[in-house]
N, C-alpha and C positions, 0 to 999 in steps of 0.2 A: 384591732380592738373595736368592739361593738358598743357604740354610745348608748343605745337603748338598754343594754345590760348594766352599764355603769350607772345610769339614771335609776334603774330598778333597785340596785343596792342602796343608792342615795335615799330613795323613797322609803325603803324598809327601815333603814337606820333612823331616818328623821322621825318616823312614827314612834319609835322607841324613845328617842331623845325628848320628844314633846311631853312624855309622861314621867320623865325623870327630873325632879327638881334639884337633885344633887348636881346635875349637869347644867340645868337652866339658870340656877341662881347666880353663879359667877358671870354668866353671859350678860346679865342685867346689872349686877352690882358693880363690877369692876369698871365698865365703860362709864357708868353714871358718876362714880367717884372721880375719875380722871377728867371727864368732859364738863362736869358741872360743879362738883364740890371743890375740886382743887383750884380752878380759876376764881371761884367766888371767895375762897379763903385768901388767896393772894390779893384780890382786889378790895377786900374788906379789911385789910391789915394796914392801918395807917403808920404803924411803927416801922414799916419797911424803909422809910427814909431816915430813920434814926439809928440804923445799924452801925456798930463800931467799924472803924477802918479795916480791921483785920477780916471782918465778914464780907467786905466789899472787894477783897483782892481778886476772887474768882470772877466777879462781875466786871471789874476793870480790865482784867485780862481778856475776857470775852469781847468787851467793847473795842479793844484795840484790833481784834481779829475779824470784826464784822466787815461785810462788804462796804465799799466807800459810799454807795448810795444810802445805806442804812445809817452810817455814821453821820452823813449830812442831815438826815432826818432827826437824829438824836440831838444834834447840836442846837436845834431849834426848840428843844424841850427842856423843862426844868428837871431837877434830880428825880423827883417822884415820877414824873411822866416817863423819863428815860428808863428807869428801873422797871416800871410796870411794862413798858413796851418790850424790853429785852426778855423779861420773864415770860410774858405771854407768847411772844414770837419765837423764842429759842429754847428757854429752859423746859417748857412743857412739851415741846415737839417730840423728844425721844419717847415720852410716855405713850404717844400714839402708836408706837411700835410694840408697846407692852400689850395694848388691847387685842390686836389680832393674835398675838402669841398666846396670851392667857385664855382667850375664848377658844381658839383652835386646839390648844393643848388639852383642855378638859374633854372636848369631844373626841379628839383623835386618840387619847389614852384609852377611851372606852371601845375603840374600834374592834380589835381582836381580843384584847385582854378582857373586856366586858363580856364579849360573847362566851369566853371560857368560863367566867364566873356564873353566867346565866345558864350554862350548859346547852347553848344553842350553836356552838361552833361546829359540831360535827354535821348538823343539818346544813349549815351554811356552806361548808367545804364540799358537801356532796352535790351541790347544785351544778348544773352544766354551764358554768361561767369560768372563763379563763383566769389565770392568776393575775394578769395585768388589769383585767376588767374589775376583778374583785378589789385589788389594791387601790385602783383609781376611784372606785366607788366610795371607799372608805375615806380617801383624801377629799373628795368632793363634798361629803357631808360635813366635814370640818371646815373646809375653805369658805363655802358660801355664807354660813352664819358669821364667820370671822370678818368677812368683807362687809356684810350688812351692818354688823355691830360697830365697825370702825367708821363707816360712812355716816351712820346715825349719830355717833359720838362727835364726829367732826361738825355736823350741822348744829348740834346742841352747843358745842364749844363756841362756834362762830356766833351764835345768837347771844350767849352769855357775855363773851368778850366784847362784841360790838355794842351791846347795850351799855356796858360800862365805859367803853372807850369814847363813845359819843360825848360823855360828860367829862371824863378825865383827860382826854386828849383833844379837847376843843373841837369836837365834831369829826375827828379822824376815825375812819373805820379800818381796823387792822386786817380783818379776814372777810372774804377769802383772798389769797394772793398766790402767786406762782409757786413759791416754796411749799406752802401747805397743800396745794393741789397735787403737786408731785409726790409729796410725802404720803398723803392719804391714798391716792389712786395708783401710784406706781411702786413706791418702796414698801409700803405696808403689806400689799398682797404678796409680793415676792418673799418678804420676811415670813409671812404666814405660811407660805408653801414650804419654806425651809423647815420651819418648826413642825409642820404636819408630816412632812416626809420622814423626819427623824422619829417622831412620836409613833407613827403608824408602823414603821419598821421595828422599833423597840417593842411595840405592843404585840407583835407576832412572836417575840422571843421570850416574853415574861408571862407569869401566871395570872397576875391580877391588875386591875385598873389603877390602884394606888401606886404600885411598883412602876408601872409604865409612866405615870404622871411625874413621879419624883425623879426618875432618870432623865426624862426629856427636859424637865425644868432645870436640872443640874447642868445641862449642856447649853441651853439657849439663854437662860437668864444672865449668866456672866457676860455674854456677848452684849446684851442690852445695857448692862450696867457700865460696860466699857464705853459705849456710845454716850450714855448719860453723863458719866464722869468727864469724858473728853469734851462734851458740849459745855459743861459748867466751867471747866478750866480753860476753855477757848482753844483747845487742841484740835477738835473736830467740829466744824461749823456746818450744820445741816442747811446749807444754801442749795440753790438749784443744781449747780454743777456737782457738788458732793452727793446729792440725792440720786442724780442720774448715774454717777459712777457706782454707788452702792447698789442701785437697782440692777444694773448690768452684771455686777459681781455676784449678786444673789441668784440671778437668772442662770448664769453659767454653773454656779454651785448646785442649783436645783436640777439642772440637766443631768449631772453626774449622780446626784443624790437619789433621784427617782430611778435611774437605771440600776443603781446598786440595790435600792430597796426592793424593786421588783425581782431582781435576780436572786436575792436572799430569801424571798418569800417561797416557802415550800409547804404544800399541803401535807405531804407525808411526814415531814418533820414535826409539824404542829400536832397532827393526829397521834404520832408516836409518843409525844410528851403527855398526852391525855390518858394514856393507858397506865 
């Protein structure tokens, strides 16, 4: 595989993406909602401490399953502080896996399906670039924006959370910590690659951008909701050990997924469907 050819595909696609607000808008809106608006809503809702007992069942279950060192910290907090700490530290964490998936999904869906809609796929497939170089170029153009969006979102989230926590938690800063660093810089990129691998492969088989996006979202979103639900119910706690385990699992899955995706990619098949 020639890296310069992969980068060439990346540059070509990125020039097209920069002119397409249909693709760019979700890249800005979704991360902003999760990293800024969501924590501000939680932190500015005083009624959080007056929720009925039935509403606290999930939180109590989560508290029982937290690492011992976190439980020790919570014991020193009042009800409001403990709830805010848990929600900011654990409840929102799975949403930072939504950011790389949603950002990469929009771009990756446009990879080959978008080329078909714009009638540029034939010229692309006629270039002297191997199948794996072409496939990985499409992966790269979705992966880099997803990683950047997640990193910037984490920085914004840290600023918002710490500004509030200085006042609400008596000067205690919540972020950054080991759990979130592993989440953002280890697990999120591997999850993004899984989503991209699926979406680019699907994009080679369908006719349009929307169809590719809907199918890939139907595969990846349920997995994320399982993580979010498991986190809320205290079944799956995204602590350092769990994040490392999930990262390794996704890396192994990606190794097979990309091998399958490249093997299924066929220029002749794509061209025959255009006739």
